[in-house]
Every structure is written in C-alpha cells, then in structure tokens.
C-alpha positions in Angstrom: 103.3 139.0 90.0 106.7 138.6 88.4 109.4 138.8 91.0 112.5 138.0 88.9 113.6 137.2 85.3 116.6 134.9 84.9 118.1 133.8 81.7 120.7 131.0 81.6 122.6 129.5 78.7 122.7 125.8 77.9 125.7 125.4 80.2 123.9 126.8 83.2 125.6 130.1 83.3 123.5 133.1 84.1 123.4 135.6 81.2 120.7 138.0 82.3 119.1 138.6 85.7 116.6 141.1 86.8 115.0 141.1 90.3 111.9 143.1 91.0 111.7 142.1 94.7 114.9 141.7 96.7 115.4 139.2 99.6 118.5 139.4 101.7 119.6 135.6 101.5 123.3 136.3 101.2 123.2 139.0 103.8 121.4 136.5 106.1 124.1 133.9 105.5 126.7 136.6 106.2 125.1 137.3 109.6 124.8 133.6 110.5 128.3 132.7 109.4 130.1 136.0 110.0 131.5 136.8 106.6 130.2 133.8 104.7 132.5 132.2 102.2 132.2 129.2 99.8 133.7 126.9 102.4 130.9 127.8 104.8 128.4 126.7 102.2 130.3 123.4 101.5 130.9 122.3 105.1 127.6 123.6 106.6 125.2 122.6 103.9 122.6 121.5 106.4 122.6 124.9 108.1 122.4 126.7 104.7 119.4 124.6 103.7 117.8 125.3 107.1 118.2 129.1 106.6 116.8 128.9 103.1 113.8 126.9 104.3 113.2 129.5 106.9 112.9 132.0 104.1 111.3 130.0 101.2 109.3 126.8 101.4 107.5 125.1 98.5 108.3 128.1 96.2 106.6 130.5 98.5 108.4 133.2 100.4 107.7 132.7 104.1 110.0 135.2 105.8 111.9 138.2 104.6 112.9 139.7 107.9 116.6 138.9 108.2 116.6 139.3 112.0 113.8 136.8 112.4 115.6 134.3 110.1 118.9 134.8 112.1 117.0 134.3 115.4 115.5 131.0 114.2 118.9 129.8 112.9 120.5 130.6 116.3 117.7 128.8 118.1 118.4 125.7 115.9 122.1 125.9 116.7 121.4 126.0 120.4 119.1 122.9 120.0 121.8 121.1 118.0 124.5 121.9 120.7 122.2 120.7 123.5 121.7 117.4 121.6 125.5 116.8 121.2 125.5 115.6 124.8 123.5 112.6 123.7 125.8 111.7 120.8 128.9 112.0 123.1 127.5 109.6 125.7 129.1 106.4 124.2 132.6 108.1 124.2 132.1 109.3 127.8 131.1 105.7 128.8 134.2 104.2 127.3 136.3 106.9 129.0 134.7 106.2 132.3 135.3 102.4 132.0 139.0 103.1 131.1 139.4 105.3 134.1 138.0 102.7 136.6 141.5 101.1 136.9 140.2 97.5 137.0 142.9 95.1 138.0 142.0 92.9 135.1 139.1 92.6 132.7 136.5 89.9 133.3 136.9 86.8 131.1 133.5 85.3 131.6 130.2 86.8 132.7 127.6 84.5 134.2 124.0 85.6 134.5 121.8 82.7 135.5 122.0 80.1 132.7 123.6 82.6 130.4 127.4 82.4 130.1 129.1 85.1 128.0 132.8 84.9 127.1 134.4 88.3 126.9 136.8 88.8 124.0 140.3 90.0 124.7 140.1 93.8 124.6 143.6 94.6 125.8 144.6 95.9 122.4 142.0 98.7 122.7 143.3 100.1 126.0 
C-alpha cells in the first residue's frame, strides 16, 4: 500500500508531497516538548530519536497512538532522571571531602609495603 509520495529536487528541497496516511509525529513532539521548536530538536536530539523510534522502527510503523508514545517518552525521562544520581556521585564525593575540614591533607599514604605520595592539591580547594 502506498502511504505517501514525496518528490525532492536535486538540492534536497521538497517539491511535491502527498500523504495518504497521516501520523501525528509533530503533534507528538509538541506534547513532549510543550510547543516544540527547532532548538528543541537541536539540543534534545536523543529524545527526538527516541520518540521517532517509538513510532517507526526499521521502516515499519509500530505505534500511531500519540498518547502511548508520549507515555513511553515520559517513562524514559523518569528513568534518565533516576540515573542522574549515579553520574552526580563523583561530584558529591568531592564536595563531601571538601566539607570534612581536614586540618591538612595527607602527604603520604602507607598501606603495608605500598607507599603512595599524594600530590599537592591545595590549588584545587
């Protein structure tokens, strides 16, 4: 079944478009980004690809229900936000060490036969 006919010139500009079956991709983006604009597409390209993959994969349309696609995109956002705690752990560790108020930083660490010289880190504090 033919779902669309698209004609582009040699410069990639669309010259004729006819769709026989409509899918609400832009409307879905609009719901996910709240008034989607070009900057949303540029700065959130991973999210745009995720939304498109929810709808179309391997040239086959998987989902046309906009509410289902938006629900999956929101679930993905929640997952990404819950994982940001893991990526923020190193920054929290550095902050915790800085707030320990050590009188002075150790210069040498001795663990059994292992002797580690600690570099001068005072310029970082």
